[in-house]
C-alpha atoms as an extended CHARMM CRD file, in Angstrom:
* protein
*
       174  EXT
         1         1  UNK       CA              0.0000000000        0.0000000000        0.0000000000  PROA      1               0.0000000000
         2         2  UNK       CA              1.2560000000        3.4810000000       -0.8400000000  PROA      2               0.0000000000
         3         3  UNK       CA              1.8300000000        6.0220000000        1.9020000000  PROA      3               0.0000000000
         4         4  UNK       CA             -0.1360000000        9.2390000000        2.3480000000  PROA      4               0.0000000000
         5         5  UNK       CA              2.5060000000       11.4650000000        0.7570000000  PROA      5               0.0000000000
         6         6  UNK       CA              0.7690000000       14.0650000000       -1.4110000000  PROA      6               0.0000000000
         7         7  UNK       CA              1.2430000000       13.6720000000       -5.1490000000  PROA      7               0.0000000000
         8         8  UNK       CA              3.6110000000       16.0880000000       -6.8090000000  PROA      8               0.0000000000
         9         9  UNK       CA              2.2070000000       18.6620000000       -9.2060000000  PROA      9               0.0000000000
        10        10  UNK       CA              3.4260000000       17.4270000000      -12.5770000000  PROA      10              0.0000000000
        11        11  UNK       CA              2.3570000000       20.3130000000      -14.7560000000  PROA      11              0.0000000000
        12        12  UNK       CA              5.4000000000       22.5000000000      -14.0960000000  PROA      12              0.0000000000
        13        13  UNK       CA              8.9820000000       21.3360000000      -13.8330000000  PROA      13              0.0000000000
        14        14  UNK       CA             10.7290000000       24.7630000000      -13.7470000000  PROA      14              0.0000000000
        15        15  UNK       CA             14.1330000000       23.2930000000      -14.5370000000  PROA      15              0.0000000000
        16        16  UNK       CA             16.2980000000       26.3810000000      -15.0630000000  PROA      16              0.0000000000
        17        17  UNK       CA             19.7790000000       24.9630000000      -15.3990000000  PROA      17              0.0000000000
        18        18  UNK       CA             21.5810000000       21.6450000000      -15.5520000000  PROA      18              0.0000000000
        19        19  UNK       CA             25.3290000000       21.6150000000      -15.0740000000  PROA      19              0.0000000000
        20        20  UNK       CA             28.0760000000       19.3840000000      -13.7780000000  PROA      20              0.0000000000
        21        21  UNK       CA             29.9590000000       22.2730000000      -12.1360000000  PROA      21              0.0000000000
        22        22  UNK       CA             27.9540000000       23.1020000000       -9.0170000000  PROA      22              0.0000000000
        23        23  UNK       CA             30.5250000000       25.5290000000       -7.6140000000  PROA      23              0.0000000000
        24        24  UNK       CA             31.1130000000       27.6450000000      -10.7210000000  PROA      24              0.0000000000
        25        25  UNK       CA             28.0040000000       27.4020000000      -12.8860000000  PROA      25              0.0000000000
        26        26  UNK       CA             25.1980000000       28.0100000000      -10.3990000000  PROA      26              0.0000000000
        27        27  UNK       CA             24.1090000000       31.6140000000       -9.7480000000  PROA      27              0.0000000000
        28        28  UNK       CA             24.8980000000       31.3820000000       -6.0320000000  PROA      28              0.0000000000
        29        29  UNK       CA             25.2250000000       35.1580000000       -5.5730000000  PROA      29              0.0000000000
        30        30  UNK       CA             21.7140000000       35.7740000000       -6.9310000000  PROA      30              0.0000000000
        31        31  UNK       CA             20.2640000000       32.9080000000       -4.8980000000  PROA      31              0.0000000000
        32        32  UNK       CA             21.7170000000       34.2490000000       -1.6400000000  PROA      32              0.0000000000
        33        33  UNK       CA             20.7150000000       37.8520000000       -2.3950000000  PROA      33              0.0000000000
        34        34  UNK       CA             17.1210000000       36.8300000000       -3.0810000000  PROA      34              0.0000000000
        35        35  UNK       CA             16.6090000000       34.7930000000        0.1100000000  PROA      35              0.0000000000
        36        36  UNK       CA             16.2860000000       35.2090000000        3.8380000000  PROA      36              0.0000000000
        37        37  UNK       CA             16.0210000000       31.4590000000        4.4210000000  PROA      37              0.0000000000
        38        38  UNK       CA             18.0630000000       28.5050000000        3.2930000000  PROA      38              0.0000000000
        39        39  UNK       CA             17.7380000000       24.8100000000        4.0530000000  PROA      39              0.0000000000
        40        40  UNK       CA             20.8630000000       22.7700000000        3.3330000000  PROA      40              0.0000000000
        41        41  UNK       CA             21.0000000000       18.9610000000        3.1900000000  PROA      41              0.0000000000
        42        42  UNK       CA             24.5870000000       17.7430000000        2.7890000000  PROA      42              0.0000000000
        43        43  UNK       CA             27.0530000000       15.1280000000        3.9970000000  PROA      43              0.0000000000
        44        44  UNK       CA             29.4730000000       17.7980000000        5.2610000000  PROA      44              0.0000000000
        45        45  UNK       CA             30.0120000000       20.3030000000        2.3940000000  PROA      45              0.0000000000
        46        46  UNK       CA             33.5300000000       21.4920000000        3.2360000000  PROA      46              0.0000000000
        47        47  UNK       CA             34.2260000000       23.0120000000       -0.1750000000  PROA      47              0.0000000000
        48        48  UNK       CA             30.7730000000       24.5430000000       -0.6430000000  PROA      48              0.0000000000
        49        49  UNK       CA             30.6600000000       25.8630000000        2.9460000000  PROA      49              0.0000000000
        50        50  UNK       CA             34.0380000000       27.5360000000        2.6270000000  PROA      50              0.0000000000
        51        51  UNK       CA             33.2040000000       29.0090000000       -0.7860000000  PROA      51              0.0000000000
        52        52  UNK       CA             30.0450000000       30.6250000000        0.6270000000  PROA      52              0.0000000000
        53        53  UNK       CA             31.1340000000       31.3680000000        4.2060000000  PROA      53              0.0000000000
        54        54  UNK       CA             30.4630000000       35.1360000000        4.0630000000  PROA      54              0.0000000000
        55        55  UNK       CA             27.1160000000       34.6630000000        2.2780000000  PROA      55              0.0000000000
        56        56  UNK       CA             26.0010000000       32.0420000000        4.8190000000  PROA      56              0.0000000000
        57        57  UNK       CA             26.9270000000       34.2700000000        7.7410000000  PROA      57              0.0000000000
        58        58  UNK       CA             25.1330000000       37.2500000000        6.2010000000  PROA      58              0.0000000000
        59        59  UNK       CA             21.9810000000       35.2450000000        5.4390000000  PROA      59              0.0000000000
        60        60  UNK       CA             21.7730000000       33.8270000000        8.9710000000  PROA      60              0.0000000000
        61        61  UNK       CA             22.3940000000       37.2340000000       10.6030000000  PROA      61              0.0000000000
        62        62  UNK       CA             19.8200000000       39.2860000000        8.6860000000  PROA      62              0.0000000000
        63        63  UNK       CA             16.4430000000       40.0810000000       10.3060000000  PROA      63              0.0000000000
        64        64  UNK       CA             14.1700000000       37.1060000000        9.6200000000  PROA      64              0.0000000000
        65        65  UNK       CA             17.1310000000       35.1130000000        8.3400000000  PROA      65              0.0000000000
        66        66  UNK       CA             17.3260000000       31.3770000000        8.8810000000  PROA      66              0.0000000000
        67        67  UNK       CA             20.0640000000       28.9590000000        7.9000000000  PROA      67              0.0000000000
        68        68  UNK       CA             18.9090000000       25.4260000000        8.6510000000  PROA      68              0.0000000000
        69        69  UNK       CA             21.3650000000       22.6110000000        7.9890000000  PROA      69              0.0000000000
        70        70  UNK       CA             20.7780000000       18.8510000000        7.9490000000  PROA      70              0.0000000000
        71        71  UNK       CA             23.7910000000       16.5600000000        8.3030000000  PROA      71              0.0000000000
        72        72  UNK       CA             24.2790000000       12.8220000000        8.8310000000  PROA      72              0.0000000000
        73        73  UNK       CA             24.3190000000       11.7240000000       12.4560000000  PROA      73              0.0000000000
        74        74  UNK       CA             28.0170000000       11.2840000000       13.3090000000  PROA      74              0.0000000000
        75        75  UNK       CA             27.1010000000        8.9290000000       16.1690000000  PROA      75              0.0000000000
        76        76  UNK       CA             25.0530000000        6.5190000000       14.0360000000  PROA      76              0.0000000000
        77        77  UNK       CA             27.3380000000        3.6230000000       13.1050000000  PROA      77              0.0000000000
        78        78  UNK       CA             25.2220000000        2.3810000000       10.1800000000  PROA      78              0.0000000000
        79        79  UNK       CA             25.0650000000        5.8660000000        8.6460000000  PROA      79              0.0000000000
        80        80  UNK       CA             28.8260000000        6.2940000000        8.9910000000  PROA      80              0.0000000000
        81        81  UNK       CA             29.4660000000        2.8830000000        7.4590000000  PROA      81              0.0000000000
        82        82  UNK       CA             27.1880000000        3.4860000000        4.4680000000  PROA      82              0.0000000000
        83        83  UNK       CA             28.4660000000        6.9790000000        3.6950000000  PROA      83              0.0000000000
        84        84  UNK       CA             32.1210000000        6.1150000000        4.3010000000  PROA      84              0.0000000000
        85        85  UNK       CA             31.7730000000        3.3270000000        1.7290000000  PROA      85              0.0000000000
        86        86  UNK       CA             30.1500000000        5.7130000000       -0.7600000000  PROA      86              0.0000000000
        87        87  UNK       CA             32.7760000000        8.4150000000       -0.2570000000  PROA      87              0.0000000000
        88        88  UNK       CA             35.6210000000        5.8830000000        0.0130000000  PROA      88              0.0000000000
        89        89  UNK       CA             36.9590000000        7.2460000000        3.2890000000  PROA      89              0.0000000000
        90        90  UNK       CA             37.3590000000        5.8690000000        6.7810000000  PROA      90              0.0000000000
        91        91  UNK       CA             34.4360000000        6.1240000000        9.1720000000  PROA      91              0.0000000000
        92        92  UNK       CA             36.5820000000        8.1970000000       11.5340000000  PROA      92              0.0000000000
        93        93  UNK       CA             37.5120000000       10.6550000000        8.7660000000  PROA      93              0.0000000000
        94        94  UNK       CA             33.8720000000       11.0130000000        7.8150000000  PROA      94              0.0000000000
        95        95  UNK       CA             32.8440000000       11.4610000000       11.4550000000  PROA      95              0.0000000000
        96        96  UNK       CA             35.5010000000       14.1630000000       11.8590000000  PROA      96              0.0000000000
        97        97  UNK       CA             34.2770000000       15.9830000000        8.7190000000  PROA      97              0.0000000000
        98        98  UNK       CA             30.6590000000       15.8530000000        9.9200000000  PROA      98              0.0000000000
        99        99  UNK       CA             31.6040000000       17.1350000000       13.3830000000  PROA      99              0.0000000000
       100       100  UNK       CA             33.6480000000       19.9180000000       11.7950000000  PROA      100             0.0000000000
       101       101  UNK       CA             30.6130000000       20.8370000000        9.6640000000  PROA      101             0.0000000000
       102       102  UNK       CA             28.3470000000       20.8630000000       12.7270000000  PROA      102             0.0000000000
       103       103  UNK       CA             30.6530000000       23.2370000000       14.5950000000  PROA      103             0.0000000000
       104       104  UNK       CA             31.2590000000       25.4290000000       11.5500000000  PROA      104             0.0000000000
       105       105  UNK       CA             27.6120000000       25.7680000000       10.5090000000  PROA      105             0.0000000000
       106       106  UNK       CA             26.6910000000       26.6190000000       14.1150000000  PROA      106             0.0000000000
       107       107  UNK       CA             29.4530000000       29.2360000000       14.2020000000  PROA      107             0.0000000000
       108       108  UNK       CA             28.0200000000       30.7070000000       10.9910000000  PROA      108             0.0000000000
       109       109  UNK       CA             24.6600000000       31.1170000000       12.7640000000  PROA      109             0.0000000000
       110       110  UNK       CA             23.0200000000       27.9840000000       11.4520000000  PROA      110             0.0000000000
       111       111  UNK       CA             20.4010000000       25.8120000000       13.0950000000  PROA      111             0.0000000000
       112       112  UNK       CA             21.9210000000       22.3240000000       12.7510000000  PROA      112             0.0000000000
       113       113  UNK       CA             20.0940000000       18.9920000000       12.7500000000  PROA      113             0.0000000000
       114       114  UNK       CA             21.4800000000       15.4640000000       12.4080000000  PROA      114             0.0000000000
       115       115  UNK       CA             19.7440000000       12.4330000000       10.9830000000  PROA      115             0.0000000000
       116       116  UNK       CA             20.5320000000        8.7410000000       10.8600000000  PROA      116             0.0000000000
       117       117  UNK       CA             20.2220000000        7.2060000000        7.4220000000  PROA      117             0.0000000000
       118       118  UNK       CA             21.6090000000        7.3420000000        3.9410000000  PROA      118             0.0000000000
       119       119  UNK       CA             21.6880000000       10.5190000000        1.8930000000  PROA      119             0.0000000000
       120       120  UNK       CA             21.2300000000       10.1920000000       -1.8690000000  PROA      120             0.0000000000
       121       121  UNK       CA             21.6540000000       13.8390000000       -2.8670000000  PROA      121             0.0000000000
       122       122  UNK       CA             22.5810000000       17.2600000000       -1.5470000000  PROA      122             0.0000000000
       123       123  UNK       CA             20.2080000000       20.1740000000       -1.8190000000  PROA      123             0.0000000000
       124       124  UNK       CA             20.1440000000       23.8630000000       -1.0910000000  PROA      124             0.0000000000
       125       125  UNK       CA             16.5620000000       25.1210000000       -0.8000000000  PROA      125             0.0000000000
       126       126  UNK       CA             16.4020000000       28.9010000000       -0.9930000000  PROA      126             0.0000000000
       127       127  UNK       CA             13.2460000000       30.9780000000       -0.6670000000  PROA      127             0.0000000000
       128       128  UNK       CA             12.3390000000       30.8580000000       -4.3640000000  PROA      128             0.0000000000
       129       129  UNK       CA             14.6250000000       28.2760000000       -5.9480000000  PROA      129             0.0000000000
       130       130  UNK       CA             16.5070000000       25.1100000000       -5.1080000000  PROA      130             0.0000000000
       131       131  UNK       CA             19.7570000000       23.5040000000       -6.1640000000  PROA      131             0.0000000000
       132       132  UNK       CA             19.8260000000       19.7120000000       -6.2370000000  PROA      132             0.0000000000
       133       133  UNK       CA             23.1740000000       17.9130000000       -6.5560000000  PROA      133             0.0000000000
       134       134  UNK       CA             23.3820000000       14.1640000000       -7.0320000000  PROA      134             0.0000000000
       135       135  UNK       CA             25.8620000000       11.9070000000       -5.2560000000  PROA      135             0.0000000000
       136       136  UNK       CA             27.9770000000        9.4950000000       -7.2290000000  PROA      136             0.0000000000
       137       137  UNK       CA             27.8530000000        5.8610000000       -6.2060000000  PROA      137             0.0000000000
       138       138  UNK       CA             31.1740000000        5.1280000000       -7.9460000000  PROA      138             0.0000000000
       139       139  UNK       CA             33.1440000000        5.3510000000       -4.6740000000  PROA      139             0.0000000000
       140       140  UNK       CA             35.4940000000        7.7850000000       -6.3760000000  PROA      140             0.0000000000
       141       141  UNK       CA             35.9290000000       11.4730000000       -5.6150000000  PROA      141             0.0000000000
       142       142  UNK       CA             34.2600000000       13.3950000000       -8.4210000000  PROA      142             0.0000000000
       143       143  UNK       CA             34.4290000000       17.1200000000       -8.9730000000  PROA      143             0.0000000000
       144       144  UNK       CA             31.7210000000       17.0290000000      -11.6240000000  PROA      144             0.0000000000
       145       145  UNK       CA             28.2830000000       15.7960000000      -10.6220000000  PROA      145             0.0000000000
       146       146  UNK       CA             24.8730000000       16.5490000000      -12.1450000000  PROA      146             0.0000000000
       147       147  UNK       CA             23.4100000000       19.6580000000      -10.5520000000  PROA      147             0.0000000000
       148       148  UNK       CA             19.9570000000       21.0920000000      -11.1780000000  PROA      148             0.0000000000
       149       149  UNK       CA             18.7470000000       24.6300000000      -10.5060000000  PROA      149             0.0000000000
       150       150  UNK       CA             14.9600000000       24.6240000000      -10.2180000000  PROA      150             0.0000000000
       151       151  UNK       CA             12.2470000000       27.1870000000       -9.6320000000  PROA      151             0.0000000000
       152       152  UNK       CA              8.7580000000       26.5020000000       -8.3570000000  PROA      152             0.0000000000
       153       153  UNK       CA              7.4030000000       23.2560000000       -9.7330000000  PROA      153             0.0000000000
       154       154  UNK       CA              7.5280000000       19.5110000000       -9.3380000000  PROA      154             0.0000000000
       155       155  UNK       CA             11.2380000000       19.1150000000       -8.5200000000  PROA      155             0.0000000000
       156       156  UNK       CA             11.2910000000       21.9440000000       -5.9840000000  PROA      156             0.0000000000
       157       157  UNK       CA              8.0960000000       20.6030000000       -4.4330000000  PROA      157             0.0000000000
       158       158  UNK       CA              9.8640000000       17.2410000000       -4.0570000000  PROA      158             0.0000000000
       159       159  UNK       CA             12.9150000000       18.8990000000       -2.4500000000  PROA      159             0.0000000000
       160       160  UNK       CA             10.7350000000       20.9100000000       -0.0470000000  PROA      160             0.0000000000
       161       161  UNK       CA              8.6450000000       17.9050000000        1.0140000000  PROA      161             0.0000000000
       162       162  UNK       CA             11.7730000000       15.7850000000        1.4110000000  PROA      162             0.0000000000
       163       163  UNK       CA             13.3090000000       18.4310000000        3.6830000000  PROA      163             0.0000000000
       164       164  UNK       CA             10.1210000000       18.4480000000        5.7740000000  PROA      164             0.0000000000
       165       165  UNK       CA             10.4440000000       14.6580000000        6.1630000000  PROA      165             0.0000000000
       166       166  UNK       CA             14.1440000000       14.9750000000        7.0320000000  PROA      166             0.0000000000
       167       167  UNK       CA             13.2640000000       17.5950000000        9.6660000000  PROA      167             0.0000000000
       168       168  UNK       CA             10.7670000000       15.1930000000       11.2970000000  PROA      168             0.0000000000
       169       169  UNK       CA             13.4260000000       12.4390000000       11.3320000000  PROA      169             0.0000000000
       170       170  UNK       CA             16.2030000000       14.6720000000       12.6830000000  PROA      170             0.0000000000
       171       171  UNK       CA             17.5170000000       15.7390000000       16.0610000000  PROA      171             0.0000000000
       172       172  UNK       CA             18.5470000000       19.3540000000       16.6350000000  PROA      172             0.0000000000
       173       173  UNK       CA             22.1490000000       19.8290000000       17.7350000000  PROA      173             0.0000000000
       174       174  UNK       CA             22.4360000000       21.9640000000       20.8730000000  PROA      174             0.0000000000
């Protein structure tokens, strides 16, 4: 039997860009300038976080600003095992990277949540648009991964509802 998840509106896709260079070919500056809120679902995002450090800080500090970040639970052994296999790194290295991300996102003014379970993509859900970046299952470090910039429509609706589910499954980090 299917669950009670609402059906996605299929009439509008609003796919604005597809690239394999998420750091250089996404209009990050415009996305940050047009938003007071941002939900981020990532494994640890060292490169992305450092590239957007000032923007993240500014977004979180503005009146009505909210930076909400969802990371894997660094204390969940099954999550660490699964993701360390995917990223081809030791569980301890992954745990260290996640803990570094927790501390760093909190320092940037973020509200941080952790969740046990596998992640199959990263996403950055701004007020009016979202960026969805796929993970590779090749167990090799890849600089180029499919990345989608979407406006309001079916894909963004999926991202938003998935983030709501992740929020319900997560624990806030104090």
